[in-house]
C-alpha atoms as a printed R data frame, in Angstrom:
    type eleno elety resid chain resno       x       y        z
1   ATOM     1    CA   MET     A     1  -8.580 -46.007  -51.231
2   ATOM     2    CA   LYS     A     2  -5.568 -47.731  -51.795
3   ATOM     3    CA   THR     A     3  -3.220 -47.511  -54.935
4   ATOM     4    CA   LYS     A     4  -2.036 -50.311  -56.909
5   ATOM     5    CA   THR     A     5   1.273 -50.787  -58.452
6   ATOM     6    CA   ILE     A     6   2.017 -52.413  -61.556
7   ATOM     7    CA   LEU     A     7   5.050 -53.326  -62.506
8   ATOM     8    CA   LEU     A     8   5.790 -54.413  -66.212
9   ATOM     9    CA   SER     A     9   8.606 -57.216  -66.581
10  ATOM    10    CA   LYS     A    10  11.059 -56.694  -69.085
11  ATOM    11    CA   THR     A    11   9.867 -58.657  -71.447
12  ATOM    12    CA   SER     A    12   6.648 -56.873  -71.379
13  ATOM    13    CA   LEU     A    13   8.394 -52.993  -71.938
14  ATOM    14    CA   LYS     A    14  10.576 -55.284  -74.725
15  ATOM    15    CA   ASN     A    15   7.371 -56.409  -76.323
16  ATOM    16    CA   LYS     A    16   6.199 -52.989  -75.977
17  ATOM    17    CA   LYS     A    17   9.200 -51.315  -77.660
18  ATOM    18    CA   ILE     A    18   9.062 -53.569  -80.635
19  ATOM    19    CA   ALA     A    19   5.298 -53.225  -81.207
20  ATOM    20    CA   ARG     A    20   5.690 -49.190  -81.300
21  ATOM    21    CA   THR     A    21   9.141 -49.325  -83.231
22  ATOM    22    CA   ARG     A    22   7.064 -51.409  -85.742
23  ATOM    23    CA   ARG     A    23   4.152 -48.820  -85.926
24  ATOM    24    CA   GLN     A    24   6.623 -45.808  -86.681
25  ATOM    25    CA   ARG     A    25   7.890 -47.682  -89.567
26  ATOM    26    CA   GLY     A    26   4.786 -48.261  -91.131
27  ATOM    27    CA   TYR     A    27   4.039 -44.902  -90.497
28  ATOM    28    CA   GLN     A    28   7.080 -43.884  -92.100
29  ATOM    29    CA   TRP     A    29   6.831 -45.997  -95.034
30  ATOM    30    CA   GLU     A    30   2.918 -44.558  -95.767
31  ATOM    31    CA   ASP     A    31   4.500 -40.424  -95.144
32  ATOM    32    CA   THR     A    32   6.947 -41.085  -97.452
33  ATOM    33    CA   LEU     A    33   4.640 -43.134 -100.253
34  ATOM    34    CA   VAL     A    34   2.484 -39.675  -99.395
35  ATOM    35    CA   LYS     A    35   5.278 -37.483 -100.021
36  ATOM    36    CA   ARG     A    36   6.339 -38.888 -103.257
37  ATOM    37    CA   PHE     A    37   2.663 -37.944 -104.816
38  ATOM    38    CA   ASN     A    38   2.252 -34.709 -103.660
39  ATOM    39    CA   ALA     A    39   5.324 -33.842 -105.007
40  ATOM    40    CA   LEU     A    40   3.988 -34.839 -108.387
41  ATOM    41    CA   ASN     A    41   2.092 -31.715 -110.314
42  ATOM    42    CA   SER     A    42  -0.951 -33.940 -111.206
43  ATOM    43    CA   TRP     A    43  -1.358 -36.222 -107.942
44  ATOM    44    CA   LYS     A    44  -2.294 -35.641 -104.221
45  ATOM    45    CA   GLY     A    45  -1.616 -37.968 -101.676
46  ATOM    46    CA   PHE     A    46  -3.612 -39.153  -98.630
47  ATOM    47    CA   ARG     A    47  -2.801 -40.959  -95.359
48  ATOM    48    CA   LEU     A    48  -6.721 -41.755  -94.036
49  ATOM    49    CA   GLY     A    49  -5.510 -42.880  -90.405
50  ATOM    50    CA   SER     A    50  -5.314 -45.464  -88.060
51  ATOM    51    CA   PRO     A    51  -5.260 -49.443  -88.893
52  ATOM    52    CA   SER     A    52  -8.414 -49.681  -86.679
53  ATOM    53    CA   VAL     A    53 -10.716 -47.719  -88.683
54  ATOM    54    CA   ALA     A    54 -11.924 -49.703  -91.858
55  ATOM    55    CA   LEU     A    55 -10.307 -47.119  -94.682
56  ATOM    56    CA   PRO     A    56  -7.133 -47.621  -96.658
57  ATOM    57    CA   ASP     A    57  -3.761 -46.699  -95.380
58  ATOM    58    CA   ILE     A    58  -3.169 -44.223  -98.572
59  ATOM    59    CA   LEU     A    59  -5.393 -42.489 -101.008
60  ATOM    60    CA   ALA     A    60  -4.082 -41.191 -104.327
61  ATOM    61    CA   VAL     A    61  -5.591 -39.524 -106.936
62  ATOM    62    CA   SER     A    62  -5.036 -37.625 -110.264
63  ATOM    63    CA   ASN     A    63  -8.734 -35.471 -111.337
64  ATOM    64    CA   GLU     A    64  -6.262 -34.859 -114.490
65  ATOM    65    CA   LYS     A    65  -5.367 -38.469 -115.494
66  ATOM    66    CA   SER     A    66  -9.257 -39.718 -113.735
67  ATOM    67    CA   MET     A    67  -7.121 -42.472 -112.128
68  ATOM    68    CA   LEU     A    68  -7.273 -43.316 -108.281
69  ATOM    69    CA   PHE     A    69  -5.203 -45.387 -106.029
70  ATOM    70    CA   THR     A    70  -5.836 -47.260 -102.687
71  ATOM    71    CA   ILE     A    71  -2.934 -48.694 -101.432
72  ATOM    72    CA   GLU     A    72  -2.179 -50.538  -98.524
73  ATOM    73    CA   ALA     A    73   1.441 -50.053  -97.372
74  ATOM    74    CA   LYS     A    74   3.582 -52.706  -95.850
75  ATOM    75    CA   SER     A    75   6.906 -52.492  -94.260
76  ATOM    76    CA   GLY     A    76   9.501 -54.509  -92.790
77  ATOM    77    CA   THR     A    77  12.689 -56.326  -91.951
78  ATOM    78    CA   GLY     A    78  11.679 -59.900  -92.455
79  ATOM    79    CA   THR     A    79  11.873 -61.664  -95.682
80  ATOM    80    CA   THR     A    80   8.325 -61.835  -96.147
81  ATOM    81    CA   LEU     A    81   5.346 -59.093  -95.727
82  ATOM    82    CA   GLN     A    82   1.474 -60.111  -95.527
83  ATOM    83    CA   VAL     A    83  -1.606 -57.999  -96.216
84  ATOM    84    CA   PRO     A    84  -4.363 -59.571  -94.563
85  ATOM    85    CA   PHE     A    85  -7.479 -60.158  -97.092
86  ATOM    86    CA   ASP     A    86  -9.518 -57.987  -94.836
87  ATOM    87    CA   GLN     A    87  -7.460 -55.140  -95.769
88  ATOM    88    CA   ILE     A    88  -7.642 -55.934  -99.446
89  ATOM    89    CA   GLN     A    89 -11.395 -55.684  -99.209
90  ATOM    90    CA   ARG     A    90 -11.366 -52.391  -97.609
91  ATOM    91    CA   CYS     A    91  -9.484 -50.973 -100.262
92  ATOM    92    CA   MET     A    92 -11.588 -52.423 -103.061
93  ATOM    93    CA   LYS     A    93 -14.681 -51.523 -101.474
94  ATOM    94    CA   TRP     A    94 -13.137 -47.606 -101.432
95  ATOM    95    CA   VAL     A    95 -12.071 -47.906 -105.449
96  ATOM    96    CA   ASP     A    96 -15.657 -49.814 -105.818
97  ATOM    97    CA   THR     A    97 -17.104 -46.204 -104.489
98  ATOM    98    CA   PHE     A    98 -15.046 -43.775 -106.606
99  ATOM    99    CA   GLU     A    99 -16.657 -45.084 -110.178
100 ATOM   100    CA   LEU     A   100 -15.753 -41.241 -111.941
101 ATOM   101    CA   TYR     A   101 -12.382 -41.908 -111.996
102 ATOM   102    CA   LYS     A   102 -11.746 -44.070 -115.138
103 ATOM   103    CA   ASN     A   103  -8.193 -46.194 -114.077
104 ATOM   104    CA   ARG     A   104  -9.005 -47.103 -110.596
105 ATOM   105    CA   GLN     A   105  -6.697 -49.658 -108.978
106 ATOM   106    CA   VAL     A   106  -6.009 -51.005 -105.244
107 ATOM   107    CA   ILE     A   107  -1.806 -51.366 -104.703
108 ATOM   108    CA   LEU     A   108   0.143 -53.550 -102.359
109 ATOM   109    CA   ALA     A   109   3.164 -51.489 -101.393
110 ATOM   110    CA   PHE     A   110   5.984 -53.651 -100.195
111 ATOM   111    CA   LYS     A   111   9.159 -51.838  -98.450
112 ATOM   112    CA   PHE     A   112  11.865 -54.277  -97.133
113 ATOM   113    CA   SER     A   113  14.847 -52.593  -95.238
114 ATOM   114    CA   SER     A   114  18.112 -52.262  -95.715
115 ATOM   115    CA   LYS     A   115  18.377 -54.651  -92.353
116 ATOM   116    CA   LYS     A   116  17.195 -57.708  -92.332
117 ATOM   117    CA   ARG     A   117  16.368 -58.909  -88.834
118 ATOM   118    CA   ILE     A   118  18.392 -62.804  -87.963
119 ATOM   119    CA   HIS     A   119  17.439 -62.669  -85.033
120 ATOM   120    CA   THR     A   120  15.631 -61.041  -81.880
121 ATOM   121    CA   GLY     A   121  17.422 -57.453  -82.253
122 ATOM   122    CA   GLY     A   122  20.233 -58.751  -84.388
123 ATOM   123    CA   TYR     A   123  20.040 -57.289  -88.144
124 ATOM   124    CA   GLU     A   124  22.395 -57.711  -91.125
125 ATOM   125    CA   ARG     A   125  22.499 -55.574  -93.736
126 ATOM   126    CA   ARG     A   126  21.061 -55.859  -97.374
127 ATOM   127    CA   GLN     A   127  19.874 -53.845 -100.291
128 ATOM   128    CA   LEU     A   128  16.396 -52.114  -99.257
129 ATOM   129    CA   ARG     A   129  13.630 -52.890 -101.693
130 ATOM   130    CA   GLU     A   130  10.128 -51.650 -102.768
131 ATOM   131    CA   PHE     A   131   7.623 -53.376 -104.580
132 ATOM   132    CA   TYR     A   132   4.080 -52.430 -105.974
133 ATOM   133    CA   LYS     A   133   1.603 -54.819 -106.795
134 ATOM   134    CA   VAL     A   134  -2.069 -54.482 -108.674
135 ATOM   135    CA   TRP     A   135  -4.675 -56.210 -107.112
136 ATOM   136    CA   PRO     A   136  -7.034 -57.502 -109.582
137 ATOM   137    CA   LYS     A   137 -10.489 -56.813 -109.063
138 ATOM   138    CA   LYS     A   138 -11.771 -60.292 -110.348
139 ATOM   139    CA   HIS     A   139  -9.955 -61.787 -107.778
140 ATOM   140    CA   THR     A   140 -11.565 -62.348 -104.388
141 ATOM   141    CA   PRO     A   141  -9.405 -61.110 -101.474
142 ATOM   142    CA   ILE     A   142  -7.537 -63.708  -99.805
143 ATOM   143    CA   ASP     A   143  -4.439 -63.316  -97.508
144 ATOM   144    CA   CYS     A   144  -1.405 -62.062  -99.612
145 ATOM   145    CA   VAL     A   145   2.208 -62.181  -99.015
146 ATOM   146    CA   CYS     A   146   5.201 -60.905 -100.865
147 ATOM   147    CA   THR     A   147   9.249 -61.299 -100.125
148 ATOM   148    CA   TYR     A   148  12.220 -59.998 -100.600
149 ATOM   149    CA   ASP     A   149  12.578 -61.137 -103.944
150 ATOM   150    CA   GLY     A   150   9.515 -59.802 -105.065
151 ATOM   151    CA   LYS     A   151   7.021 -62.985 -105.723
152 ATOM   152    CA   THR     A   152   3.441 -63.099 -103.993
153 ATOM   153    CA   TYR     A   153   1.912 -65.841 -102.864
154 ATOM   154    CA   ALA     A   154  -1.460 -66.631 -101.116
155 ATOM   155    CA   LEU     A   155  -2.163 -67.712  -97.802
156 ATOM   156    CA   GLU     A   156  -5.319 -70.152  -97.770
157 ATOM   157    CA   ASN     A   157  -5.596 -71.949  -94.456
158 ATOM   158    CA   GLY     A   158  -2.297 -71.639  -93.751
159 ATOM   159    CA   LYS     A   159  -1.168 -72.991  -96.586
160 ATOM   160    CA   LYS     A   160   0.855 -71.506  -99.572
161 ATOM   161    CA   LYS     A   161  -1.433 -70.980 -102.945
162 ATOM   162    CA   LYS     A   162   0.116 -69.556 -106.283
163 ATOM   163    CA   LEU     A   163  -0.637 -65.897 -106.388
164 ATOM   164    CA   THR     A   164   1.042 -64.243 -109.480
165 ATOM   165    CA   LEU     A   165   0.427 -59.771 -109.325
166 ATOM   166    CA   LYS     A   166   1.661 -57.641 -111.327
167 ATOM   167    CA   GLU     A   167   3.899 -55.307 -110.912
168 ATOM   168    CA   TYR     A   168   2.580 -51.906 -111.621
169 ATOM   169    CA   LYS     A   169   4.488 -48.729 -112.279
170 ATOM   170    CA   MET     A   170   4.446 -45.753 -109.585
171 ATOM   171    CA   PRO     A   171   4.257 -42.434 -110.965
172 ATOM   172    CA   PHE     A   172   6.922 -41.375 -108.978
173 ATOM   173    CA   LYS     A   173  10.520 -42.877 -109.254
174 ATOM   174    CA   SER     A   174  12.018 -44.306 -106.789
175 ATOM   175    CA   LYS     A   175  15.657 -46.030 -106.770
176 ATOM   176    CA   HIS     A   176  14.991 -49.374 -104.550
177 ATOM   177    CA   THR     A   177  12.042 -50.428 -106.841
178 ATOM   178    CA   HIS     A   178  12.649 -53.518 -108.630
């Protein structure tokens, strides 16, 4: 039996490294949010799994306050972060399922890293920023983009569309929230 030797090109290896870094950045942001919730007395946060599963990134509950959040967390080094409509849709499904909670919110959590990507492998320093936006229950899910200055817009057929989302004051403190 012959064995095949597969040689990975430098580009392929570099792309794999970039993808791994992106996943790690996302995991770290989710982990940070879960730890922030779990540090509060009346809250419990749970990371629900990988992106291939039809679950929100994070589920946070306060039985004491009858509150439930499904959170889609995005982190990056660019000037915009996007949440695809299907991820908002699955968060909404979960919020609708837990009717016993009086206050149920879909939260989009954006973290813009303190280094901004300017070209492949190139970065410049900037202020780290976090934004927490509430997806209104009445809105139909659509691809949503948040900019480094905290503004949001929808993407419909590749075109920008006005979308104003309210900032949510999280129950934990963060010095990077604007």
